[in-house]
C-alpha positions in Angstrom: 8.2 -8.6 10.1 5.9 -9.5 13.0 4.8 -13.1 13.3 1.1 -12.2 13.0 1.8 -10.4 9.7 3.7 -13.3 8.3 0.8 -15.5 9.1 -1.6 -12.9 7.5 0.5 -12.8 4.3 0.6 -16.6 4.2 -3.1 -16.9 4.5 -3.8 -14.0 2.1 -1.5 -15.7 -0.5 -3.4 -18.9 -0.2 -6.7 -17.1 -0.8 -5.2 -15.2 -3.7 -3.8 -18.4 -5.2 -7.1 -20.3 -4.8 -5.9 -22.7 -2.1 -8.8 -21.4 -0.1 -11.7 -20.8 -2.5 -14.4 -18.1 -2.0 -17.0 -19.4 0.4 -14.7 -22.2 1.8 -13.9 -22.5 5.5 -10.5 -21.8 6.8 -8.7 -24.2 9.2 -9.5 -23.7 12.9 -7.3 -21.8 15.3 -5.7 -24.9 16.7 -4.8 -26.2 13.3 -3.2 -22.9 12.3 -1.3 -22.8 15.6 0.2 -26.2 15.0 1.0 -25.7 11.3 2.7 -22.3 11.7 4.0 -23.0 15.3 2.5 -19.7 16.7 0.3 -18.8 19.6 -3.4 -18.1 19.7 -2.9 -14.4 20.0 -0.8 -14.4 16.8 -3.6 -16.3 15.0 -6.2 -13.9 16.3 -4.2 -10.9 15.2 -3.8 -12.3 11.7 -7.5 -13.0 11.5 -8.3 -9.5 12.4 -6.0 -8.2 9.6 -7.7 -10.6 7.1 -11.1 -9.5 8.3 -10.1 -5.8 7.9 -8.8 -6.5 4.4 -12.2 -7.9 3.4 -10.8 -11.4 2.8 -12.6 -13.4 5.4 -15.7 -13.4 7.5 -15.9 -14.9 11.1 -19.1 -16.4 12.5 -19.5 -17.3 16.1 -20.1 -21.1 16.4 -19.6 -21.7 12.7 -16.0 -20.7 11.9 -14.1 -18.5 9.5 -14.9 -18.4 5.8 -13.3 -16.7 2.7 -15.7 -14.0 1.5 -17.7 -14.7 -1.6 -17.4 -11.1 -3.0 -13.9 -9.5 -3.2 -13.2 -5.8 -2.8 -12.8 -4.0 -6.1 -9.1 -4.1 -7.2 -9.0 -0.3 -7.7 -9.8 0.3 -4.0 -6.5 0.1 -2.0 -6.4 0.3 1.8 -3.0 1.3 3.1 -2.2 0.7 6.7 1.5 -0.1 6.5 4.3 -0.7 3.9 3.2 -4.4 3.4 -0.2 -3.1 2.3 1.5 -1.0 -0.4 3.3 -4.2 -1.5 0.0 -6.1 -1.6 -1.6 -3.4 -3.7 1.0 -4.2 -6.3 -0.8 -7.5 -6.8 -4.3 -6.0 -7.4 -5.9 -6.1 -10.8 -4.2 -6.7 -14.1 -0.6 -5.4 -14.3 1.1 -4.9 -17.6 4.6 -3.7 -18.2 4.5 -1.0 -21.0 8.3 -0.6 -21.1 11.5 -1.2 -19.2 14.9 0.2 -20.3 17.8 2.4 -19.3 17.6 6.2 -19.7 20.2 8.9 -19.1 20.1 10.5 -15.6 21.2 13.7 -17.3 17.6 14.5 -18.3 16.2 14.0 -14.8 17.9 16.6 -12.4 15.4 16.0 -9.6 16.0 12.2 -9.6 19.8 12.8 -9.8 19.4 14.6 -6.5 17.2 12.0 -5.1 19.6 9.2 -5.8 22.8 11.1 -5.5 23.9 10.4 -9.1 26.3 12.1 -11.5 25.1 13.6 -14.8 26.6 10.8 -16.9 24.9 7.9 -15.0 21.9 5.9 -16.1 18.5 5.1 -14.6 16.4 2.0 -15.0 13.0 3.2 -16.1 9.8 1.0 -15.9 6.4 2.0 -17.1 3.4 -0.1 -16.0 -0.3 0.0 -16.5 -2.8 -1.4 -14.0 -6.4 -2.2 -15.0 -9.6 -3.6 -13.5 -12.8 -4.8 -15.2 -13.7 -1.2 -15.8 -10.5 -0.6 -17.8 -7.1 1.1 -17.1 -7.0 3.1 -13.9 -3.4 3.6 -12.8 -0.2 4.4 -14.8 3.2 4.0 -13.0 6.6 5.5 -14.1 9.3 4.0 -11.9 13.0 4.9 -11.7 15.8 3.0 -10.0 19.6 3.6 -10.1 21.2 1.5 -12.8 23.2 -0.8 -10.5 19.9 -1.9 -8.8 17.9 -2.1 -12.0 20.4 -4.3 -13.7 19.9 -7.0 -11.1 16.1 -7.3 -11.7 15.0 -10.0 -14.1 12.8 -8.2 -16.6 10.8 -11.4 -17.4 9.5 -11.3 -13.8 8.5 -7.7 -13.7 4.9 -8.4 -14.6 4.6 -11.3 -12.1 5.5 -10.0 -8.7 5.5 -6.6 -6.9 8.6 -4.6 -7.6 9.5 -4.3 -3.9 9.5 -8.0 -3.5 11.8 -8.4 -6.6 14.2 -6.0 -5.1 14.6 -8.1 -2.0 14.9 -11.3 -3.9 17.3 -10.3 -6.7 18.9 -7.0 -5.8 19.5 -7.5 -2.1 17.5 -4.3 -1.3 15.0 -4.2 1.5 12.5 -1.3 1.5 11.7 -0.2 5.1 10.1 3.2 4.4 8.0 5.0 1.8 7.0 8.6 1.6 4.2 9.8 -0.7 3.2 13.2 -2.0 -0.3 13.3 -3.4 -1.6 16.0 -5.7 -3.9 16.6 -8.8 -2.3 17.0 -12.2 -3.7 17.4 -15.8 -3.1 14.3 -18.0 -0.2 14.7 -20.3 -0.2 13.1 -23.8 1.3 9.8 -22.6 -1.0 9.5 -19.6 -4.1 10.4 -21.7 -3.3 7.6 -24.2 -2.7 4.8 -21.7 -5.5 5.8 -19.3 -8.0 6.5 -22.0 -8.8 10.0 -21.0 -8.7 13.4 -22.7 -5.4 15.2 -22.6 -5.6 17.7 -19.8 -8.2 15.7 -17.8 -7.6 15.7 -14.0 -5.7 12.8 -12.6 -4.6 11.9 -9.1 -0.8 11.9 -8.9 1.1 10.0 -6.2 4.9 10.6 -6.0 6.5 7.9 -3.9 10.1 7.6 -2.7 11.2 4.3 -1.2 14.2 4.0 1.2 16.3 1.1 2.2 17.6 0.1 5.7 20.4 2.7 5.5 18.0 5.5 4.7 19.0 5.7 1.0 16.4 6.5 -1.7 16.4 3.5 -4.0 13.1 3.8 -5.9 11.1 6.7 -7.2 7.6 6.2 -8.6 5.1 8.5 -10.1 1.6 6.9 -10.2 -1.1 8.7 -12.0 -4.6 7.4 -11.6 -8.1 8.1 -12.9 -10.2 9.5 -10.0 -13.3 7.9 -11.3 -11.7 4.4 -11.1 -9.4 4.7 -8.2 -10.0 5.0 -4.5 -7.3 5.0 -1.8 -8.1 4.5 1.8 -5.5 5.4 4.5 -5.9 4.4 8.1 -4.7 6.7 10.9 -4.1 5.7 14.4 -2.9 7.4 17.6 0.9 7.0 18.1 0.4 5.3 21.5 -2.1 4.3 24.0 -1.0 7.0 26.4 -3.0 9.8 24.7 -6.1 7.6 24.6 -5.9 6.7 28.3 -5.4 10.3 29.3 -8.4 11.6 27.4 -11.2 10.0 29.5 -9.4 11.3 32.7 -9.5 14.8 31.3 -13.1 14.5 30.3 -13.9 13.2 33.8 -12.1 16.2 35.3 -14.0 18.5 33.1 -17.4 17.0 34.1 -16.4 17.4 37.8 -15.5 21.1 37.4 -18.3 23.4 38.6 -19.9 25.4 35.9 -19.0 29.2 36.0 -21.7 31.5 37.5 -23.1 34.0 35.1 -24.5 37.4 35.9 -27.3 37.2 33.4 -25.2 38.3 30.4 -23.9 36.0 27.7 -20.4 36.3 26.6 -19.6 36.3 22.9 -17.6 33.3 21.6 
């Protein structure tokens, strides 16, 4: 994890835990550099991320302050895998159930994890709510050897991906998501407080470890009236951006074609 992101996470945790209260001023750049033993550019990069996340505001000549009004917990901004982990800390998170189920009944998951028919899956159901009420229902599957290492008492307290690192020795380095719309089934309708058959946003996520193995599958269904997901897109490198002005300049310097009085159809 880059140094700037470690600093960002540390400061974001302090804000979330109340060490830095809403409206309070953050320590200055020099203080943070000395405390975390990092350079000024690292501090600036972390501050940019905190600002983009809506956690702080910076004022020239005054300093940096924790924002008074927080972003709604049902609005998730995804820029990297760490953002997905942080989204796991938003709103009220309740574990509906956690137990072992036969893999025999889940042929797609057997293929995802490479399991035999007689193996078991650790199956977790969780409900996330905001002040408006429940907005996202998660059904999460892990191979039994991984699920057995997770302390069930801690499932409601920390993001699952962090528990995997701390207790199962599994580091998630990649996630893939397929998003679609689905009608609410009986179970989803009951926990999300919608009519059966009502449209829901469905996010099917597979998480991979450092060896490229799928270790977690999650189906997250959300109410579209209470959930908003923002995804940032960037160019892969600066080369494409630097070439574009040159092409535009060349286009501007190219003489316009001469017409003979007739317009061509386009």
